[in-house]
C-alpha beads as a LAMMPS data file, in Angstrom:
LAMMPS data file: protein, C-alpha beads

472 atoms
471 bonds

1 atom types
1 bond types

-500.0 500.0 xlo xhi
-500.0 500.0 ylo yhi
-500.0 500.0 zlo zhi

Masses

1 110.0

Atoms # bond

1 1 1 168.398 289.014 -357.174
2 1 1 170.962 288.086 -359.880
3 1 1 171.581 291.718 -360.565
4 1 1 172.259 292.395 -356.915
5 1 1 174.838 289.665 -356.804
6 1 1 176.491 291.119 -359.861
7 1 1 176.676 294.473 -358.128
8 1 1 178.225 292.883 -355.039
9 1 1 180.762 290.995 -357.129
10 1 1 181.832 294.252 -358.977
11 1 1 182.093 296.048 -355.590
12 1 1 184.281 293.300 -354.213
13 1 1 186.539 293.439 -357.259
14 1 1 186.896 297.162 -357.013
15 1 1 187.834 296.903 -353.292
16 1 1 190.379 294.181 -354.083
17 1 1 191.977 296.236 -356.842
18 1 1 192.199 299.298 -354.658
19 1 1 193.902 297.252 -351.867
20 1 1 196.391 295.832 -354.328
21 1 1 197.092 299.205 -355.788
22 1 1 197.654 300.632 -352.324
23 1 1 200.001 297.881 -351.292
24 1 1 201.957 298.208 -354.578
25 1 1 202.236 301.955 -354.040
26 1 1 203.592 301.484 -350.584
27 1 1 206.119 298.932 -351.776
28 1 1 207.233 301.211 -354.704
29 1 1 207.558 304.234 -352.390
30 1 1 210.407 302.423 -350.540
31 1 1 212.072 300.808 -353.524
32 1 1 215.384 302.324 -354.199
33 1 1 215.171 304.727 -351.268
34 1 1 217.153 304.971 -348.145
35 1 1 214.840 302.532 -346.378
36 1 1 215.390 299.858 -349.080
37 1 1 217.548 297.049 -347.429
38 1 1 219.436 296.514 -350.714
39 1 1 220.282 300.174 -350.959
40 1 1 221.423 300.448 -347.332
41 1 1 223.499 297.306 -347.696
42 1 1 225.216 298.891 -350.708
43 1 1 226.526 301.763 -348.618
44 1 1 227.571 299.738 -345.650
45 1 1 224.404 300.301 -343.510
46 1 1 221.499 298.145 -342.519
47 1 1 217.881 298.984 -341.757
48 1 1 217.520 298.448 -338.024
49 1 1 213.768 299.092 -337.870
50 1 1 210.890 300.906 -339.587
51 1 1 207.541 301.913 -338.048
52 1 1 204.464 303.878 -339.068
53 1 1 203.299 306.347 -336.403
54 1 1 199.554 306.093 -335.610
55 1 1 197.919 309.456 -336.480
56 1 1 195.695 311.005 -339.129
57 1 1 198.373 311.396 -341.864
58 1 1 195.726 312.548 -344.356
59 1 1 194.929 315.788 -342.594
60 1 1 198.068 316.288 -340.491
61 1 1 201.792 315.964 -340.825
62 1 1 204.741 314.994 -338.629
63 1 1 206.468 318.198 -337.638
64 1 1 209.076 317.725 -334.913
65 1 1 211.409 314.778 -334.343
66 1 1 214.014 314.726 -331.572
67 1 1 216.462 311.849 -330.932
68 1 1 217.682 310.899 -327.482
69 1 1 219.949 308.198 -326.212
70 1 1 217.029 305.927 -325.284
71 1 1 214.186 306.956 -327.594
72 1 1 212.986 309.057 -330.557
73 1 1 210.161 311.460 -329.767
74 1 1 208.045 312.675 -332.665
75 1 1 205.285 315.309 -332.582
76 1 1 202.540 315.443 -335.092
77 1 1 200.355 318.398 -335.933
78 1 1 197.201 316.775 -334.510
79 1 1 198.510 317.175 -330.982
80 1 1 199.986 313.686 -330.452
81 1 1 203.400 312.888 -329.072
82 1 1 204.935 309.492 -330.062
83 1 1 207.930 307.745 -328.605
84 1 1 209.837 304.958 -330.387
85 1 1 212.521 302.849 -328.635
86 1 1 215.973 303.717 -330.091
87 1 1 219.099 301.617 -330.280
88 1 1 222.448 302.861 -329.171
89 1 1 224.727 299.754 -329.353
90 1 1 225.173 296.468 -331.194
91 1 1 223.196 294.481 -328.626
92 1 1 219.907 295.246 -326.965
93 1 1 219.530 295.780 -323.173
94 1 1 218.120 292.829 -321.139
95 1 1 214.506 293.179 -320.088
96 1 1 214.062 296.232 -322.304
97 1 1 211.867 296.676 -325.434
98 1 1 213.831 296.050 -328.647
99 1 1 214.645 299.016 -330.869
100 1 1 211.864 300.078 -333.215
101 1 1 208.968 299.295 -330.827
102 1 1 206.353 302.082 -330.471
103 1 1 206.389 302.723 -326.718
104 1 1 203.421 305.057 -326.478
105 1 1 201.351 307.813 -328.270
106 1 1 199.952 310.481 -326.019
107 1 1 197.485 313.304 -326.920
108 1 1 198.854 316.616 -325.770
109 1 1 197.341 320.013 -326.674
110 1 1 195.244 321.163 -329.605
111 1 1 195.927 320.528 -333.318
112 1 1 198.052 322.993 -335.234
113 1 1 199.864 324.230 -332.035
114 1 1 203.385 325.566 -332.447
115 1 1 205.843 322.650 -331.626
116 1 1 209.145 322.941 -329.859
117 1 1 211.899 320.470 -329.278
118 1 1 211.279 317.853 -326.637
119 1 1 213.509 317.222 -323.714
120 1 1 214.451 313.510 -323.442
121 1 1 215.757 311.796 -320.316
122 1 1 215.728 308.147 -319.299
123 1 1 212.706 308.540 -317.006
124 1 1 211.061 311.773 -318.229
125 1 1 210.123 313.580 -321.430
126 1 1 209.295 317.259 -321.300
127 1 1 207.045 318.982 -323.845
128 1 1 206.049 322.671 -324.030
129 1 1 202.556 323.462 -325.304
130 1 1 201.048 326.915 -325.281
131 1 1 201.469 328.288 -321.749
132 1 1 202.268 324.932 -320.030
133 1 1 205.053 322.379 -319.692
134 1 1 204.280 318.706 -319.394
135 1 1 206.333 315.968 -317.771
136 1 1 205.624 312.582 -319.475
137 1 1 206.688 309.231 -318.014
138 1 1 209.081 307.877 -320.595
139 1 1 208.019 304.271 -319.856
140 1 1 204.295 304.539 -320.103
141 1 1 203.540 307.823 -321.852
142 1 1 201.252 308.958 -318.994
143 1 1 201.340 312.647 -317.937
144 1 1 203.272 312.706 -314.697
145 1 1 202.719 316.471 -314.041
146 1 1 201.655 319.693 -315.735
147 1 1 202.985 323.120 -314.752
148 1 1 201.473 326.458 -315.847
149 1 1 204.258 328.844 -317.051
150 1 1 204.343 332.485 -316.003
151 1 1 205.321 333.368 -319.655
152 1 1 205.316 331.655 -323.017
153 1 1 208.370 329.537 -323.698
154 1 1 210.881 330.747 -326.174
155 1 1 212.371 327.241 -326.956
156 1 1 212.173 323.664 -325.837
157 1 1 212.604 322.628 -322.226
158 1 1 215.269 320.105 -321.083
159 1 1 215.571 317.882 -317.953
160 1 1 219.032 317.732 -316.395
161 1 1 219.523 315.845 -313.169
162 1 1 216.722 316.716 -310.703
163 1 1 215.632 319.856 -312.618
164 1 1 213.794 320.839 -315.750
165 1 1 214.893 324.139 -317.441
166 1 1 212.353 326.097 -319.522
167 1 1 213.381 329.221 -321.459
168 1 1 210.728 332.005 -321.339
169 1 1 210.010 334.945 -323.604
170 1 1 210.508 337.339 -320.670
171 1 1 214.154 336.691 -320.846
172 1 1 214.308 334.331 -317.821
173 1 1 215.009 330.624 -317.333
174 1 1 212.262 328.807 -315.366
175 1 1 213.544 325.874 -313.293
176 1 1 211.181 323.069 -312.140
177 1 1 211.722 319.924 -310.216
178 1 1 211.753 316.668 -312.227
179 1 1 209.724 314.981 -309.514
180 1 1 207.540 317.601 -307.711
181 1 1 206.049 314.823 -305.509
182 1 1 209.318 313.655 -303.955
183 1 1 210.250 314.500 -300.321
184 1 1 213.458 316.528 -300.280
185 1 1 214.242 315.512 -296.719
186 1 1 214.142 311.776 -297.488
187 1 1 216.220 312.281 -300.606
188 1 1 218.868 313.956 -298.521
189 1 1 218.935 310.995 -296.171
190 1 1 219.158 308.506 -298.947
191 1 1 221.995 310.423 -300.650
192 1 1 224.348 310.314 -297.685
193 1 1 227.182 312.743 -297.381
194 1 1 227.619 313.672 -301.099
195 1 1 226.509 317.242 -300.818
196 1 1 227.423 318.019 -304.466
197 1 1 224.926 315.555 -305.860
198 1 1 222.248 316.421 -303.363
199 1 1 222.406 320.215 -303.788
200 1 1 219.332 320.203 -305.936
201 1 1 217.417 318.349 -303.262
202 1 1 218.497 320.830 -300.566
203 1 1 217.253 323.737 -302.642
204 1 1 213.566 322.622 -302.179
205 1 1 210.906 321.913 -304.817
206 1 1 209.684 325.451 -305.555
207 1 1 210.111 326.695 -309.142
208 1 1 212.840 329.294 -309.573
209 1 1 213.129 332.013 -312.208
210 1 1 216.758 332.659 -313.200
211 1 1 217.740 335.914 -315.119
212 1 1 219.213 335.049 -318.349
213 1 1 220.160 338.694 -319.469
214 1 1 218.791 338.053 -322.921
215 1 1 216.268 336.011 -324.946
216 1 1 217.207 332.312 -325.103
217 1 1 216.467 331.018 -328.638
218 1 1 217.983 327.515 -328.330
219 1 1 217.062 324.567 -326.058
220 1 1 219.261 324.269 -322.900
221 1 1 221.971 321.641 -323.116
222 1 1 223.559 319.445 -320.426
223 1 1 226.961 320.702 -319.388
224 1 1 228.727 318.111 -317.181
225 1 1 226.406 317.734 -314.149
226 1 1 224.696 321.158 -314.825
227 1 1 223.180 323.035 -317.719
228 1 1 224.223 325.672 -320.190
229 1 1 222.448 328.063 -322.524
230 1 1 223.288 330.967 -324.834
231 1 1 221.159 334.122 -325.349
232 1 1 220.602 335.895 -328.641
233 1 1 223.100 338.566 -327.800
234 1 1 225.873 336.035 -327.172
235 1 1 225.936 335.479 -323.438
236 1 1 226.931 331.981 -322.420
237 1 1 225.604 330.920 -318.991
238 1 1 226.517 327.727 -317.218
239 1 1 224.792 326.530 -313.938
240 1 1 226.746 323.919 -312.184
241 1 1 226.340 322.070 -308.775
242 1 1 228.759 323.150 -306.132
243 1 1 229.631 321.962 -302.617
244 1 1 226.921 324.287 -301.282
245 1 1 224.149 325.140 -303.704
246 1 1 224.992 326.152 -307.310
247 1 1 227.586 328.121 -309.135
248 1 1 226.865 330.364 -312.092
249 1 1 229.496 331.053 -314.750
250 1 1 229.171 333.421 -317.703
251 1 1 231.062 334.341 -320.777
252 1 1 230.273 337.034 -323.403
253 1 1 230.922 336.137 -327.007
254 1 1 231.137 339.862 -328.023
255 1 1 228.873 339.000 -330.944
256 1 1 225.493 337.428 -331.667
257 1 1 225.697 333.645 -332.030
258 1 1 224.867 332.302 -335.502
259 1 1 223.095 329.191 -334.550
260 1 1 222.941 326.866 -331.479
261 1 1 226.083 326.043 -329.596
262 1 1 227.400 322.458 -329.379
263 1 1 228.354 320.774 -326.133
264 1 1 230.666 317.795 -325.764
265 1 1 230.924 316.893 -322.161
266 1 1 232.279 320.001 -320.477
267 1 1 233.559 321.624 -323.741
268 1 1 231.401 324.166 -325.613
269 1 1 231.676 325.271 -329.247
270 1 1 229.981 328.392 -330.637
271 1 1 229.893 330.281 -333.973
272 1 1 229.145 334.016 -334.335
273 1 1 227.524 336.112 -336.981
274 1 1 230.861 337.698 -337.916
275 1 1 232.284 334.225 -338.868
276 1 1 234.249 333.422 -335.759
277 1 1 234.460 329.932 -334.220
278 1 1 235.460 329.517 -330.606
279 1 1 235.901 326.744 -328.094
280 1 1 235.332 327.023 -324.238
281 1 1 236.209 324.626 -321.430
282 1 1 234.944 324.302 -317.869
283 1 1 237.528 325.648 -315.433
284 1 1 237.693 326.351 -311.754
285 1 1 236.923 330.065 -312.229
286 1 1 234.285 329.577 -314.869
287 1 1 234.269 329.197 -318.626
288 1 1 237.749 329.404 -320.121
289 1 1 238.308 330.378 -323.775
290 1 1 240.697 327.766 -325.414
291 1 1 240.940 328.990 -329.001
292 1 1 239.309 331.240 -331.638
293 1 1 239.256 330.597 -335.411
294 1 1 238.074 332.950 -338.203
295 1 1 235.866 331.057 -340.660
296 1 1 237.148 333.185 -343.621
297 1 1 233.620 334.458 -344.317
298 1 1 230.968 336.303 -342.422
299 1 1 227.700 334.424 -341.955
300 1 1 224.848 336.730 -342.725
301 1 1 222.031 336.566 -340.109
302 1 1 219.325 336.057 -342.838
303 1 1 221.113 332.874 -344.029
304 1 1 220.249 329.512 -342.697
305 1 1 221.672 328.903 -339.264
306 1 1 224.819 326.845 -339.302
307 1 1 225.186 323.532 -337.483
308 1 1 227.961 322.267 -335.292
309 1 1 228.678 318.608 -334.679
310 1 1 231.537 316.938 -332.760
311 1 1 232.688 313.380 -333.545
312 1 1 235.999 311.698 -332.771
313 1 1 237.945 315.038 -332.056
314 1 1 236.627 316.525 -335.303
315 1 1 234.429 319.618 -335.175
316 1 1 232.092 319.953 -338.201
317 1 1 230.745 323.344 -339.145
318 1 1 228.194 324.123 -341.812
319 1 1 228.953 327.406 -343.525
320 1 1 225.736 327.933 -345.420
321 1 1 226.498 328.783 -349.018
322 1 1 230.166 328.231 -348.402
323 1 1 229.782 324.540 -347.715
324 1 1 231.025 322.459 -344.857
325 1 1 234.317 322.700 -342.912
326 1 1 236.060 320.358 -340.485
327 1 1 238.370 321.541 -337.647
328 1 1 240.508 319.835 -335.095
329 1 1 238.420 320.168 -331.885
330 1 1 241.454 320.461 -329.648
331 1 1 243.310 323.146 -331.559
332 1 1 240.871 324.676 -334.098
333 1 1 243.106 323.833 -337.045
334 1 1 241.212 323.607 -340.356
335 1 1 241.374 320.017 -341.726
336 1 1 239.344 320.377 -344.872
337 1 1 236.575 322.246 -346.588
338 1 1 233.940 321.090 -349.064
339 1 1 231.445 323.260 -351.154
340 1 1 228.601 320.786 -350.475
341 1 1 225.627 322.560 -348.818
342 1 1 223.665 320.186 -346.495
343 1 1 222.047 319.652 -343.175
344 1 1 223.869 317.352 -340.738
345 1 1 222.099 314.033 -339.960
346 1 1 224.568 311.855 -338.088
347 1 1 228.164 310.673 -337.897
348 1 1 228.524 306.986 -338.442
349 1 1 231.977 305.389 -338.312
350 1 1 234.305 307.342 -340.506
351 1 1 231.606 309.294 -342.399
352 1 1 229.292 312.295 -341.957
353 1 1 225.812 311.719 -343.385
354 1 1 223.893 314.831 -344.400
355 1 1 220.904 315.947 -346.396
356 1 1 222.132 318.130 -349.256
357 1 1 220.442 320.772 -351.379
358 1 1 220.069 318.386 -354.208
359 1 1 217.631 316.214 -352.048
360 1 1 220.119 313.463 -351.591
361 1 1 221.467 311.690 -348.464
362 1 1 225.201 312.034 -348.908
363 1 1 228.070 310.436 -346.996
364 1 1 231.261 312.548 -346.588
365 1 1 234.562 311.085 -345.406
366 1 1 235.612 312.666 -342.162
367 1 1 239.321 312.437 -342.995
368 1 1 239.218 314.473 -346.189
369 1 1 235.654 315.671 -346.858
370 1 1 235.177 313.692 -350.074
371 1 1 231.644 312.582 -350.942
372 1 1 231.658 308.828 -350.819
373 1 1 228.150 307.466 -351.113
374 1 1 224.585 308.582 -351.794
375 1 1 221.061 307.407 -350.918
376 1 1 217.762 308.575 -352.308
377 1 1 215.560 309.855 -349.482
378 1 1 212.289 308.983 -351.174
379 1 1 209.473 309.929 -348.810
380 1 1 211.915 310.658 -345.915
381 1 1 212.277 314.419 -346.565
382 1 1 212.486 315.643 -342.951
383 1 1 216.144 316.077 -341.909
384 1 1 216.659 314.585 -338.443
385 1 1 219.887 315.415 -336.590
386 1 1 221.124 312.717 -334.330
387 1 1 223.995 313.509 -331.923
388 1 1 223.141 310.720 -329.440
389 1 1 224.196 307.583 -331.336
390 1 1 225.599 306.351 -334.568
391 1 1 222.251 305.974 -336.157
392 1 1 220.676 307.476 -339.225
393 1 1 217.101 308.394 -338.408
394 1 1 214.726 308.839 -341.396
395 1 1 211.342 310.603 -341.122
396 1 1 208.599 311.279 -343.592
397 1 1 205.800 313.958 -343.132
398 1 1 203.186 311.137 -343.134
399 1 1 204.683 309.565 -340.034
400 1 1 207.029 306.861 -341.359
401 1 1 210.210 306.521 -339.183
402 1 1 213.202 304.319 -339.855
403 1 1 216.669 303.695 -338.367
404 1 1 219.856 302.815 -340.206
405 1 1 222.819 301.497 -338.250
406 1 1 226.251 300.385 -339.328
407 1 1 226.374 297.015 -340.984
408 1 1 228.392 294.419 -339.133
409 1 1 230.189 291.689 -341.094
410 1 1 230.522 288.412 -339.191
411 1 1 232.184 285.241 -340.529
412 1 1 231.954 282.363 -338.016
413 1 1 234.283 280.184 -340.066
414 1 1 237.220 282.583 -339.677
415 1 1 236.248 284.050 -336.300
416 1 1 239.017 282.232 -334.464
417 1 1 241.735 282.998 -337.015
418 1 1 243.883 286.091 -336.585
419 1 1 243.427 288.962 -338.991
420 1 1 247.113 289.068 -339.804
421 1 1 249.786 286.212 -340.027
422 1 1 251.124 285.266 -336.609
423 1 1 254.870 285.658 -335.904
424 1 1 254.753 282.140 -334.292
425 1 1 254.542 279.674 -337.115
426 1 1 253.224 276.934 -334.774
427 1 1 249.963 278.769 -334.171
428 1 1 249.196 278.628 -337.864
429 1 1 248.764 274.835 -337.753
430 1 1 245.344 273.572 -336.703
431 1 1 244.846 270.682 -334.144
432 1 1 243.927 268.234 -336.826
433 1 1 247.131 269.044 -338.708
434 1 1 249.170 268.621 -335.505
435 1 1 247.720 265.198 -334.851
436 1 1 248.356 264.114 -338.439
437 1 1 251.977 265.337 -338.177
438 1 1 252.520 263.604 -334.854
439 1 1 251.267 260.247 -336.251
440 1 1 253.389 260.506 -339.457
441 1 1 256.674 261.987 -338.460
442 1 1 258.134 261.203 -341.895
443 1 1 255.896 263.710 -343.498
444 1 1 257.216 266.591 -341.392
445 1 1 258.181 269.466 -343.570
446 1 1 261.304 271.649 -343.372
447 1 1 261.218 274.716 -341.081
448 1 1 260.366 277.032 -344.035
449 1 1 257.230 275.144 -345.036
450 1 1 254.913 276.282 -342.256
451 1 1 255.282 279.908 -343.368
452 1 1 254.381 278.763 -346.907
453 1 1 251.232 276.969 -345.680
454 1 1 250.113 280.101 -343.802
455 1 1 250.122 282.019 -347.100
456 1 1 248.539 279.368 -349.293
457 1 1 245.029 280.704 -348.424
458 1 1 245.265 284.436 -348.652
459 1 1 241.492 284.769 -349.341
460 1 1 240.802 283.625 -345.821
461 1 1 242.967 286.331 -344.295
462 1 1 241.373 288.967 -346.567
463 1 1 237.933 288.065 -345.361
464 1 1 238.973 288.625 -341.778
465 1 1 239.987 292.239 -342.539
466 1 1 237.265 294.992 -342.273
467 1 1 235.305 295.316 -345.536
468 1 1 235.338 298.709 -347.219
469 1 1 231.741 299.061 -348.448
470 1 1 232.635 302.254 -350.516
471 1 1 235.162 300.534 -352.723
472 1 1 238.041 302.850 -351.930

Bonds

1 1 1 2
2 1 2 3
3 1 3 4
4 1 4 5
5 1 5 6
6 1 6 7
7 1 7 8
8 1 8 9
9 1 9 10
10 1 10 11
11 1 11 12
12 1 12 13
13 1 13 14
14 1 14 15
15 1 15 16
16 1 16 17
17 1 17 18
18 1 18 19
19 1 19 20
20 1 20 21
21 1 21 22
22 1 22 23
23 1 23 24
24 1 24 25
25 1 25 26
26 1 26 27
27 1 27 28
28 1 28 29
29 1 29 30
30 1 30 31
31 1 31 32
32 1 32 33
33 1 33 34
34 1 34 35
35 1 35 36
36 1 36 37
37 1 37 38
38 1 38 39
39 1 39 40
40 1 40 41
41 1 41 42
42 1 42 43
43 1 43 44
44 1 44 45
45 1 45 46
46 1 46 47
47 1 47 48
48 1 48 49
49 1 49 50
50 1 50 51
51 1 51 52
52 1 52 53
53 1 53 54
54 1 54 55
55 1 55 56
56 1 56 57
57 1 57 58
58 1 58 59
59 1 59 60
60 1 60 61
61 1 61 62
62 1 62 63
63 1 63 64
64 1 64 65
65 1 65 66
66 1 66 67
67 1 67 68
68 1 68 69
69 1 69 70
70 1 70 71
71 1 71 72
72 1 72 73
73 1 73 74
74 1 74 75
75 1 75 76
76 1 76 77
77 1 77 78
78 1 78 79
79 1 79 80
80 1 80 81
81 1 81 82
82 1 82 83
83 1 83 84
84 1 84 85
85 1 85 86
86 1 86 87
87 1 87 88
88 1 88 89
89 1 89 90
90 1 90 91
91 1 91 92
92 1 92 93
93 1 93 94
94 1 94 95
95 1 95 96
96 1 96 97
97 1 97 98
98 1 98 99
99 1 99 100
100 1 100 101
101 1 101 102
102 1 102 103
103 1 103 104
104 1 104 105
105 1 105 106
106 1 106 107
107 1 107 108
108 1 108 109
109 1 109 110
110 1 110 111
111 1 111 112
112 1 112 113
113 1 113 114
114 1 114 115
115 1 115 116
116 1 116 117
117 1 117 118
118 1 118 119
119 1 119 120
120 1 120 121
121 1 121 122
122 1 122 123
123 1 123 124
124 1 124 125
125 1 125 126
126 1 126 127
127 1 127 128
128 1 128 129
129 1 129 130
130 1 130 131
131 1 131 132
132 1 132 133
133 1 133 134
134 1 134 135
135 1 135 136
136 1 136 137
137 1 137 138
138 1 138 139
139 1 139 140
140 1 140 141
141 1 141 142
142 1 142 143
143 1 143 144
144 1 144 145
145 1 145 146
146 1 146 147
147 1 147 148
148 1 148 149
149 1 149 150
150 1 150 151
151 1 151 152
152 1 152 153
153 1 153 154
154 1 154 155
155 1 155 156
156 1 156 157
157 1 157 158
158 1 158 159
159 1 159 160
160 1 160 161
161 1 161 162
162 1 162 163
163 1 163 164
164 1 164 165
165 1 165 166
166 1 166 167
167 1 167 168
168 1 168 169
169 1 169 170
170 1 170 171
171 1 171 172
172 1 172 173
173 1 173 174
174 1 174 175
175 1 175 176
176 1 176 177
177 1 177 178
178 1 178 179
179 1 179 180
180 1 180 181
181 1 181 182
182 1 182 183
183 1 183 184
184 1 184 185
185 1 185 186
186 1 186 187
187 1 187 188
188 1 188 189
189 1 189 190
190 1 190 191
191 1 191 192
192 1 192 193
193 1 193 194
194 1 194 195
195 1 195 196
196 1 196 197
197 1 197 198
198 1 198 199
199 1 199 200
200 1 200 201
201 1 201 202
202 1 202 203
203 1 203 204
204 1 204 205
205 1 205 206
206 1 206 207
207 1 207 208
208 1 208 209
209 1 209 210
210 1 210 211
211 1 211 212
212 1 212 213
213 1 213 214
214 1 214 215
215 1 215 216
216 1 216 217
217 1 217 218
218 1 218 219
219 1 219 220
220 1 220 221
221 1 221 222
222 1 222 223
223 1 223 224
224 1 224 225
225 1 225 226
226 1 226 227
227 1 227 228
228 1 228 229
229 1 229 230
230 1 230 231
231 1 231 232
232 1 232 233
233 1 233 234
234 1 234 235
235 1 235 236
236 1 236 237
237 1 237 238
238 1 238 239
239 1 239 240
240 1 240 241
241 1 241 242
242 1 242 243
243 1 243 244
244 1 244 245
245 1 245 246
246 1 246 247
247 1 247 248
248 1 248 249
249 1 249 250
250 1 250 251
251 1 251 252
252 1 252 253
253 1 253 254
254 1 254 255
255 1 255 256
256 1 256 257
257 1 257 258
258 1 258 259
259 1 259 260
260 1 260 261
261 1 261 262
262 1 262 263
263 1 263 264
264 1 264 265
265 1 265 266
266 1 266 267
267 1 267 268
268 1 268 269
269 1 269 270
270 1 270 271
271 1 271 272
272 1 272 273
273 1 273 274
274 1 274 275
275 1 275 276
276 1 276 277
277 1 277 278
278 1 278 279
279 1 279 280
280 1 280 281
281 1 281 282
282 1 282 283
283 1 283 284
284 1 284 285
285 1 285 286
286 1 286 287
287 1 287 288
288 1 288 289
289 1 289 290
290 1 290 291
291 1 291 292
292 1 292 293
293 1 293 294
294 1 294 295
295 1 295 296
296 1 296 297
297 1 297 298
298 1 298 299
299 1 299 300
300 1 300 301
301 1 301 302
302 1 302 303
303 1 303 304
304 1 304 305
305 1 305 306
306 1 306 307
307 1 307 308
308 1 308 309
309 1 309 310
310 1 310 311
311 1 311 312
312 1 312 313
313 1 313 314
314 1 314 315
315 1 315 316
316 1 316 317
317 1 317 318
318 1 318 319
319 1 319 320
320 1 320 321
321 1 321 322
322 1 322 323
323 1 323 324
324 1 324 325
325 1 325 326
326 1 326 327
327 1 327 328
328 1 328 329
329 1 329 330
330 1 330 331
331 1 331 332
332 1 332 333
333 1 333 334
334 1 334 335
335 1 335 336
336 1 336 337
337 1 337 338
338 1 338 339
339 1 339 340
340 1 340 341
341 1 341 342
342 1 342 343
343 1 343 344
344 1 344 345
345 1 345 346
346 1 346 347
347 1 347 348
348 1 348 349
349 1 349 350
350 1 350 351
351 1 351 352
352 1 352 353
353 1 353 354
354 1 354 355
355 1 355 356
356 1 356 357
357 1 357 358
358 1 358 359
359 1 359 360
360 1 360 361
361 1 361 362
362 1 362 363
363 1 363 364
364 1 364 365
365 1 365 366
366 1 366 367
367 1 367 368
368 1 368 369
369 1 369 370
370 1 370 371
371 1 371 372
372 1 372 373
373 1 373 374
374 1 374 375
375 1 375 376
376 1 376 377
377 1 377 378
378 1 378 379
379 1 379 380
380 1 380 381
381 1 381 382
382 1 382 383
383 1 383 384
384 1 384 385
385 1 385 386
386 1 386 387
387 1 387 388
388 1 388 389
389 1 389 390
390 1 390 391
391 1 391 392
392 1 392 393
393 1 393 394
394 1 394 395
395 1 395 396
396 1 396 397
397 1 397 398
398 1 398 399
399 1 399 400
400 1 400 401
401 1 401 402
402 1 402 403
403 1 403 404
404 1 404 405
405 1 405 406
406 1 406 407
407 1 407 408
408 1 408 409
409 1 409 410
410 1 410 411
411 1 411 412
412 1 412 413
413 1 413 414
414 1 414 415
415 1 415 416
416 1 416 417
417 1 417 418
418 1 418 419
419 1 419 420
420 1 420 421
421 1 421 422
422 1 422 423
423 1 423 424
424 1 424 425
425 1 425 426
426 1 426 427
427 1 427 428
428 1 428 429
429 1 429 430
430 1 430 431
431 1 431 432
432 1 432 433
433 1 433 434
434 1 434 435
435 1 435 436
436 1 436 437
437 1 437 438
438 1 438 439
439 1 439 440
440 1 440 441
441 1 441 442
442 1 442 443
443 1 443 444
444 1 444 445
445 1 445 446
446 1 446 447
447 1 447 448
448 1 448 449
449 1 449 450
450 1 450 451
451 1 451 452
452 1 452 453
453 1 453 454
454 1 454 455
455 1 455 456
456 1 456 457
457 1 457 458
458 1 458 459
459 1 459 460
460 1 460 461
461 1 461 462
462 1 462 463
463 1 463 464
464 1 464 465
465 1 465 466
466 1 466 467
467 1 467 468
468 1 468 469
469 1 469 470
470 1 470 471
471 1 471 472
């Protein structure tokens, strides 16, 4: 009996030591990394949330992460789809889950299936698996509908308005209704006389196959109130609602696109394999070419596909081995170029954050392209591009997700004081000082003295100014 108690005691000690070692390993894995609050504070960011996705991370890995305006959708190799509430502003919405909450995890398909980008809308998330497309309720994670495809999908589906667009390998675009159970007649009555908005309802709920005149390798994108896509041979196609039905506009790039196009409202940017950069705008007669720019070097098709990102009238272009370039989005003028090779992550404030080839998360100043700050990725080795908000989304293969947002400096003591000296000297005197001066008129100073008192505390005025976290 005594020997049995000793065995139990040793087993208990082993379990406790293992638990302590695991907790220490988890703590050390985040120390000094991009998810460390002290490190994020050093570069002017703050950790908004961090969450571990519930799946078997010992046998499977996190493979596909897509960021939308309202949520982050992650797909793991075991067939699960996870949704995490994302933040887009400084304050959370009323009666909405706070950012960082795991909304749902839904099993979808078999393990080790090929994963494509998810289409994220406020009410619906679309996922392609094998020969089917799934519509998932974004609030609950329940499968709203499932549609068998006539051909395998070539890229991720995307919901726009009342329709879901699915690119197929047979060089067609399959259009499905977002809500196949709604009554189109009742929707017309509710819509009133706005025929442009109700054109999708008048078209019925039957799926439609649109000829794309080429294989679509990238996910369709929203283009105003419609949708736009680009084929592998460089044909841009935009489908927009019109007064009666739909209008189709096309433009041929005269070369194969080297990577996905970028859309900003009703403006489209595209790069070709010959190293040409072009901008298109929506016009009454279709897509109108605004400008072309030669990128000084041809992008070989075997190189890594370049990325395009638009932020504050600046177009960022990754040039592969040539580095990163910035252009004025309105004119195409080259602003700067840096030899840094990296994947774009997000634009936050005045900086572009990217994942470089040296396994660092690097911040580049948008005004001149100078590297300004660095973070160690640690376990977050999956580059996640976020074009929906000023958030840096971190992801690890074992299912750890984190969000970094800009740090906000608030000082309540000086919140009511102006950031610069006022021209009116009377406004620089507090109410208490005014009362004291009114009670003792003999202590009133000359007219030049109030200006002197307003500059006697320069440190208070410096604290009111925006703090430069990068020290430059």
